[in-house]
N, C-alpha and C positions, 0 to 999 in steps of 0.2 A: 414784387410782393415783400412786405416786411417780414423779417425773421420771426419765427414763433417764440413766444416768451413762456418759459416753464418755471415751475416751482420745484426746487430741490427738496426732497422729502426727508433728508437726513436729520434735520432739527425738529421734525414732526413725527418721529418714529414712536413716540409715546402714545400717539393716537392711532386708531385702526385705519387701515388703508382706505376703507370706504369713507370715513369721516374726512380724511385729508382731501380725497377727491371731491367730496361735496363742497368743502370750503373753497378749494382752488377753482372749481367750476363756477361757484356763485360770485367769486371775485373777478372772474373774467380771464383767468389764465388759459393759455392755449393747450397746455399739457403739463406733464410732470417729468422731472429727472428723478427716477425712482431709486431709492436707496435699498440695498440688499440686506437690510436688518429691520428689526421690528417684524410686523407681519406684512410689510410692503411688497417685498419680492424675495422669496426664499429659493435660492439657487438649486438646492437639492430637490425640492418639490417640483420645480420647473422642469427638471430633467427626468423625473421618475414618476410623477403623478399625472395620470390622464385627466385632462380637463383643466389643469391648474393655469396654464397660459391663457386659455380661453376665459377663465374666470376673471383674471386680471384685466383682460381687454374689455370684457363686458362691463365691469365696474367703471373703467375709464370712459367708455362710450356713453354710458348712462348719464355721465356728468359732463359730456361734451368735451372730453379731453383726449389728447394723443400722447404718445411717448416716442422720443427720439434717442434716448440714452438711459442707461442704468449706471449706478455707482456702487463700488464695493471697496470703499476706503479702508474699512476696519480690518478686513482680512488681508488686503494688500499690504498693510503696514507690517504684518508679521512675516512676510516673505524674506526680508533682509535684515530685520532689526536685530541688534545685539546691544544690551541684553534682552532676552525674553523674560518677562516677569509678571507680577500681579496685574500690572496695567493692561497687559494683553489678555489675561484671563477675564478681566472685567468687560472687554469689548468683543471677544471672539465667540463664535458658536461653540458649544461644548464639544461638538464632533471635531472641530479644528484644534481646540486646546488639548483635548485628549488627556494624557497623563502629565502634561506640562513640560515634558522633556524638550529642551529648546530646539534641537535640530529636528525632532519630530514635528513640532509646531510649525517650523518653517516649511517643511516638506508638505505637510497637510494644507498649509495656507497656499502654497504654490499650486497644488492640485485643485483647490477650490477656485483659485483665480482662473485656471484653465477652464474649469467647469462654468465659470461666470461668462466666459466668451461663448461657450456652447449654448448657455441659457439665453444670452442676448440674441444670438442668431435665431434661436427658436422663437423668441418674442418678436423678432422682425426688426431689431434695431442694430445699428452698425458701430456704436461707440460705447465703450465702458470707461467710466472715469474712476480714478482711484489713486491711492498712495502706493509706494514701493517699499517703504522702510529703508533703513540705512545702517550698515555696519560701522560707519565712520562719523555719524552725527555726534556721537559722544565725544569726539575730539574737536568740536567746533571752537572751543575756547582756546585751543592750541597751547594749553599748559596743564600738566607737564608737556614739554615739547614732543611732537610726534614727527617721525620722519616721512618724507615724501613717498617712500616705499610703502608705508602703511596706508596712505591715502590712495595710492594707485591700486593696492590690493583690495581696497573697499569698492572701487569702481569695477574691478575684475570680478569680485564676488557678486555684485549686482548683475553684471552681464551673464555670469554663469547661471544664476538662479532665474533670471527673467527671460533669457533667450528661449528656453524650452516652452515657457508659457506663451511667449509671442509667436512661437511656431504654431500653436493651437489657434491663436487669434488669426493668423494668416490662413490656416486651413478652413476656418468657418467664415472668413470674410468680415471680420470685426476688427476695429482699431482700439488700442488702449490709449487713453488721454491721461497722462500723469499730471496730477495737480502739484505745481511747483510751490513748495511749502516747507517751512522750517520743520526739521526732524526727518526730512526725506533725502534721497540721494541727490535730487536737484532741488535746491531751496532758494537760489538766487541766480543771477545772470551767468556767472562763469561756471557754477556747478551744473547749470543746465547744458552749457556747451560740453562739459566733460561727460555728462550722462549720455547725450546723443552720440558722442564719439565712442563711448564704451560699447554701444550696441550697433555701431556701424551705420548710424542714421537709417536704420531699417524702417520701412513705411508703417509697420504695425505699431510703432511707438511714437506717440506725439504728445501734445501738451493740452492740459486744461488751464486756460488763462483765468486766474482769479487775482485781481489787482490788490486786494486787501493785504495780502502777504508781501507785496512789493513796496507799497507806500511807506510802511513803517521801517523798511530797510533802506529807504531813500533810493529805490530803483525807479526808473521811468517806465510805468506800465504801458504807455502808448508806444514807446520805443521798443519795448520787449515784443509787442505784437508785430511790429515791422521787421525786426531782426529775425524772428522765428516764424515768419509769415507762412511758411510751408508746413509748419508743425502745429498750428492752432487748430486742434480738432474739436474743441468744445469751449464754451465761454460760461463762466460763473460770475455773477455780479454780487459782490459783497464789499461793503465799504469799511474804511478805517478812519478813525480820528486820532491824531497825535496830540498828546498833552505834554510835549517836551518843551523846556525853556524856563522852567521855574527853579532849576537847580536841584530838584528832588526826584522828579519822575524820569526814570530811565527807560531805554528801549527794551530791555530784557524783562521788564514787568515786575521784578522783585518778588516773585512767587505770590503775588497778590491775585485774588480771584477776579474773574471777568466782571466788569462793571464798577470795580473799585476806583474812585477818582484819583487815587494815588498812583495808578498805573501810568506809564508813559504813553500808552496807546491802548486803544480798545476797538472792537468791532462795533459799528453802529448801523442803523438802518440805511439802506442804499439811498444816496442822495443827501445824507446828513454828515458826510465825512470829508476827507481830503483827497479822495480819488478824482483825478481830472476826467470826469466821465465824458464830456463832449469831445475832448481830444481822442479819447479811447475809441468812441464810436465812429469818429471820423476815420481813424486808422483801420478799424475793422472793415469799414466800407472800402477803404483804399486797397486792402489786400483781397477783397472779394469774399470775405467770410459770409456764408449764407446759412449756417447752422443755427441751432437754437440758442437763445439767450436765457440762461437759467438764473433765477434769483435764489441766492442762498441766504436764508434768514438767520442772523446771529447777532442779537443785540440784547445784552443783559439788562439794559435800562429802559426797554420799551415793550409794551404788550405786543406779542407777535400777531394777534388778531387785528390790531390796529396798523402795525407796521408793514405786514406783508401786502395788503392791498395798496397801501401808500407807495411801497416800493414798485409795485407793478405800474402804477400810474406814472411814476417818475421815469421808469425805463421805457414805457410805451412812448413817451414824448421824445425820447432820444433815438428810438429804434426806427429811424426813418429810412426809406429807400435811398439808394445812392443817388445823388443829384442828377447824374447823367441819365439814369433810367427814368427818374421822375420827369425830367425835361423832355426826353424823347416821347414819353407817353402823352404829355400835354401838347407837344408839338404835333404829334400824329392826330390827336383828337381835334386840334384846331383846323386841320386840313379837311376833315370829314364834312 
């Protein structure tokens, strides 16, 4: 059976949950990857309010949708980040931001991520996707020079802050899928290796594969799947188009806004960019990934009400059963 295709609601959090469910159901999505912001899924209410979980499920079922994963990128970002500043206040719940004291924000964010695992278990899903933040991303340009001891301390800080959170994930039978992404503790291939080593390759910590962040860094997204095959806990489909080669547009984006044609790369609707999607889906089949395929909509140059159903159609065509399974089914049928 083909994997379910879901819509990540993070870029739709300006709309009420009911409306996003209506749209996704009408377009033909199988379910949602529900973001823990807007009114889509509120962790504190899920744990304290009678009937809240049931109300989410009732809305999903009314629109013919299911849920296999929830995402809490915004709070996860604050667990390890340094500095903590206005950017975090803009994205965090007021209860996590509190008085804005940096260490207090980190500790409250860690508590909320542990609660997210508990809320996921209560909802009946086994995967939480998110960010980790990073104390060392600020050194990525490597000037002024930074010693290796500082980088090692950054990974140790990540492990110290996240291992207690992961203990809760283990307790409730939920896995964390870290989205490999610039500004995180794991943002490319070798930083992912270092991150997994920092937490001792514990099973509670895996990866959310999103190729858009790899293509503009010149990483091989299909090879990434293969090399980390035992850690691909969730899949997000988001595409990237590079505009590099005219001598002006650089990979770092020049502080230009999304959608500005002067940027060296940008997110585009799935199927309209440079991700080698067929190779990637073949590799997902080869490793036996059978979880949801989640479409993350992020294209500043296209109307999302046009692009999101189009992306579903594109991914649906690629999301084929593994050839051996399809062959076996056809062969068995021919003998009946």
